N, C-alpha and C positions, 0 to 999 in steps of 0.2 A: 814895727820892731826895728830897733837899731841893728846895724850890721857890724858889731864889734868882733874883735879877734877872740880867740880862745873859746869859741862855741863848739859844742859837740853834738853830732847826730848819731844815734844808734838806729840802724835800719836792719830789722830782722825779717828774713824771708822764711816763712814756714813752708818748706818745699812741698807743693802739691795740695795745700790746704784750701781747696775750693769751697765756695759757699752756695752753690746752686748753678744749674746750667746757664750758660750764656744765651743770648737771644738767637745766635746762629749755631747752637750746639748740634742741631739736627744735621747740618752740613758736615760735621765731623763724626757723625755716628754716636753722639753722646747725649741725645735728648733724654732728659730725666735724671742725669747724673747730679749728685749732690753730696759731696764728700762730707761736709759738716753734718748734714742731717743723718747720713748713714752712721757715722761714728757716735753721734749723740744718743742713739738707741742702745748703745752698749752700756752695761752697768759699770764699766771701767772709766766712763767719761765724766769728768768734772772740771769745769773751767771758771771758777768763781772770780778770779782776778781779772780775766778777760771780760767777764760779764760786767764787772764794776766799771771797766773802761768804756763799755758801750758796744761790745762785740755783738750781743744778741739784739741790739737796737738797730743794726744795719738793715737797710731796705731789703725786704723779702726773705730775711733769715727766719726760718720756720721752726726753730727749736730754741731751747734755753729760756731763762727768765730775763725779761727786759729790765734794765735798771731804771729807776725813777730819776736818778741823778747821776748820769754817766760822767766819768771823770775826764773823758777825752773827746776829741772830735773824731768822727768816723764816717766811712763811705763804703759803698759797693762800687767796684771798678769792673768795667767790661774791657777785655783786651782788644786793642786796636789792630795788632799785628795778625797776620794770617798764619796762625799756628797754635800749638798747645804744648810746646816743649820747653825744657829748662833754658836752653840758650836764648831763644827768641824772647821768652818771658823776662829773663834777666836783662837783656838788651833794652827792652821796653821800660823796665823799672829804672834803668839808668838813663832813660830819656830818648831812646832811639827805637822808633817803630819800624817794622819790617813788613813790606807788602807781599813778599814772596815766601812761601813756606819752605822750610828746609826739606831736602829729599829723604824719603824713607823707602825701605826695601823689604816689603812683606814676603817676597819670593827670593830673597838673597840678592847679591850684587851681580850686575851684568857680566857675562863671560869675558868681555874685553877688559873690564876693570881687573878681574881676578888674574887674567893672563898677564896683563901688564905688571901687576904687583908681584907675581911669581918671577917674572923676568928681572925686576928690580932687586928683589931680595935674594934670588937664587934658591928659593925654597918653594916647595909645593904648598897648596892650601887645603886644609880640611874643613868640612862643614859647609860654610857659606850659606847659612840659613838664619832666620830669627830663632833665638834659643834662650832658654833660661840659663843664666850664668852658672848656676850650681849643677844642674842636670848635664850641662855641656861637658863638664869635666869627667863625669862618669861615662859618658858616651864616647868621648874622643880622647880623653887623657892618655890612656894606655897606647893607643895608636900613635899619638904624637910622640910619646917617649921612645917608641921603636923606630920611628921614621925621621923625627926631627922636623916634620912638617908643621907649619904654623896653623893654629886654629883661628879661623876668621869667622866672625858671626855678627849679627845685628840684633835689633829688638824692635819694638814698636816706635822707639825714638829714632832720631836722625843720628845714628852712631855706626862707626866702623870699629869693631872691637877685635883685638888680637890677643889671644891667650897662649901662654907658653910656660912650661915647667922651668923653674929657675936653674935646675941642674942641667937642662938640655939646651936652653937658650938663656945665657946670662942676662940679668936685668938690663944692663946698659946696652946690650945688643938688641934686646926687645924694644927698648926706647928708640934706638936708631931705626928699626924697621917701622915703628909707628910714625916717626917723623917723615919717613919716606911716603907712607900712606897719606899723611896730612898734606904734604906737598903735592902728591899726585892728584888727590881728590879736589884740592883747592884749585889747582891749575886746570882741571877739567871743566870747571864752571858748573855744569848741571849736576855733578855728583859731589858738590861741596857740602858734605855732611856737617852737622853742628859740632860733633866731637869725634876724634879718633881716641880710643882708650886702650892703653896697655894693661893687660890683665894677667900678671904673673901668678903662678900657683906652685904648690909643693905637695909632696905626698908620694907614697910608693905604689899606689894602684887604686882601682875602682873602689869607691866606698870611703877612701880616706884622703882624697885630694881636697885641698883647701886653698882658697885664694889668699894671697899675702897682702900686707899693707903697702906694697910697692906699686900699687896702681898709679898710673899717670895719665892725665887727660891732655889732649892736644886740640884746643878749641879753634873754631873758625873766628876770625876777627870780626868785630862789629862793622857794619857797612859805613859808619861814620863816627865822629868823635862823641863819646859818651860823657855823662856828667862826671864820671870818675877821672877822665883825662883832663877835663876843665879844672876840676878841683886840684889835681896834682900840679898842673901847670901854674896854678895860682899860689902854689906853695903850701897847700893844705895837706894834712895827713889823710891818707885813704888806706884804712886797715881792712884787709880781706880775711874773713874768718870762715873756716870750712872750705868749701870748694869754689869760693868766689874768685880766687886767683886763677884757677883753672878755667872757669867759665869765660873769663875775659882775657885769657892767655896773658895775664899779667899786666895788660894795658891799664894804666891809671892807678895801679896799686903801689903804694909806698911801703907797705909791710904785709907780709903773708903769715898767717897763723893756721896751721893745719889742725884739724880735729878728727877724732875717731867716731864720734856719735853726737846726738843731740845734747846729751847731758854735758859733755865736754865743751860743746859749742856755747852753751849757756854759762858754764863756769868761766870760760874765757871772757864772755861778755861782761859778767859780773866783775871779773878782775880788771877789765878795761875801764869800767865805771869808776874804779878806785884810783885810776891813774890819769895823769894829765896828757891830753893830746888836743890838737886843734884841727878838727875836720870831721871825717866820717868813719865810723866803724860799721862795716857792711857784713852781715852775718847770714850764712845759709845753714838751716837745720835740715839735713838731707834725709834723716831716718824716716820721717813721715812718708816720703815718696819711695825711697829705695828699699827700706826694710819692711814696710807695712802696706803701702798703697799698691805697689806692683805685685805683691804676694797675696792680695785680697784678704789681709788680716785685719778685720774690723776691730776686734778687741785690742790687738796690739797697737793699732793706730790711736784708738781711744785712750789707752793707757799712756802713750807717748804725749798726747795732748794734755792729759792730766799732769804729767810730770813737768812738761814745759810751763804750765800755769803756775805750779808751785815755785819753780825757779824764777819766773817772772815776778812773783811777789817778793822775792829777795832782791831783784834788780831795782824795782821802782824806788825804794827809799834811798838808793845810792845816787840817783840822778840829781845833778846840780841845778842851780837857778836858771842857767841859760841852756840847759840840755833839752833836746827833743828826742823822743822815742817814737819810731814808726814801725808798725808791724803789718806785714802784707804776705802775699803768696804769689807764685809765678804761673800757676795753672791748677787744675784739679787732678785727682787720681782716686776716684770713688772706689773704695775697697769692697763695696757691696754689690757691684755689678759683675756680670760674667767676664767682662774685659779686664785685662791686667794693664791696659794702656793708660796713658794720661787722659783726662777728660777736659773738654772745652767748657770751663766754668768761669763765673765771675769770682773775683777775689776780694778779700776784706782789706780795708785800710783803717788802722787805728793810729791817731797822732796824739801824743801825750806830752805835756810839759807844763811848767809853771806859767809860761806865757802863751799857752794854747787854750782856746776856748773849751770849756767843759760842756758836755751834752750837746754839742753842735753837730747836727746831721748834715753832712755835706751833700748827701743824696747819692744818686747813681751817676757816675761820670765815666766817660769813655777814654781809655788809655792809661796804662800803668805809668806812662811817661810823665804824668803830673807829679809823680813821686820824685824822680830825679830832678825835675825842675824846681820843686819845693826845697829839696836839699841844697841845691846850688844857691838858690835865692837866700835861704836862711844863713848860709855861710858867706854871703856877700860876694859870690862869684858870678860873673856874667857868662851865661852858657846858652848857646843857640841849640835848643832841643825841640822835640816834636810836640810838646804840650806846654801849657802855661803853669806857673807856680800857683799853689793854693794858699800861699802864705798870707796874702792880704785878707782872705776870708776866714781863716782859722785863728789868726792872732787876736789876742785880747786887746 
């Protein structure tokens, strides 16, 4: 393929859409997890457009109807990094593998961390446990309103979350406290969590507290230069849709578009397909993970997959001659298992475009980083990443 200007890549991450446990899933306590298989058993599940592209033809996919003439190239990918979280998964998609897992805190943060944070902020800390974000407000919201203490909590992910009522701790002040936490944890080295998250809420009391849209993430920087930074440095557009900007702490992003949910994320993608740009549109659809996977909502997850598939059918006809569409995931989150945590699973890769081979099974490959390398290669940018480009084998 020639490396002309004005090429566009649409890279969509179906957050947590795993397709079967990875070979080392047992080391992560996830043996037997299969997000796709679990949701496919729901009567809410229907993905004919993905099926036509070759989704159900991917190695070891155990559900759906295989297409006789898939329209795309496709692969199963095994994560190379040592983790199963959003941050590491996206770093790897962007070309950077991570040998070290990000720290998690199933028993809460160490006393020395909490004590230091209290000294820095001048405020006491409530909770300090892994907690459901919605239940947390009922259990600690009223005490927070009386005392002004910050509610600090974590989850199965590598996160340090700080919740505060907007009338008690103004949003900008909460952001300041979260930046303090980000700096403190990064400087500590071993406690450098993937994300610090500000969780503002409102409401008058237990039962009617709700989180607002003023959430803000403070992400750990990738350990080295990602494909996004190489693209930006080469003068390409890098449009981050959804939480992409937050995941990469803005590094390599030339335009940020926030979205409220999957539907809005796909609507933005459809709008971008109608507009001129030269580079990458990188989209994260978070509802699969945040709204359904972590809440063990099989039918909800299945319905979200069905709705995505319908919007995908609207996107495909808008793609231009030199466009490439890539669809993948960053980890699993099987909603049918007792766990509400992410699952160590293989992920899909669909690559579609008028210059991409149809019905080509790339097979099973190790490392999401092939994706970032392929994007950079297609856009004519020399990038030193942790895996090779697939472009030479999937191009017509």
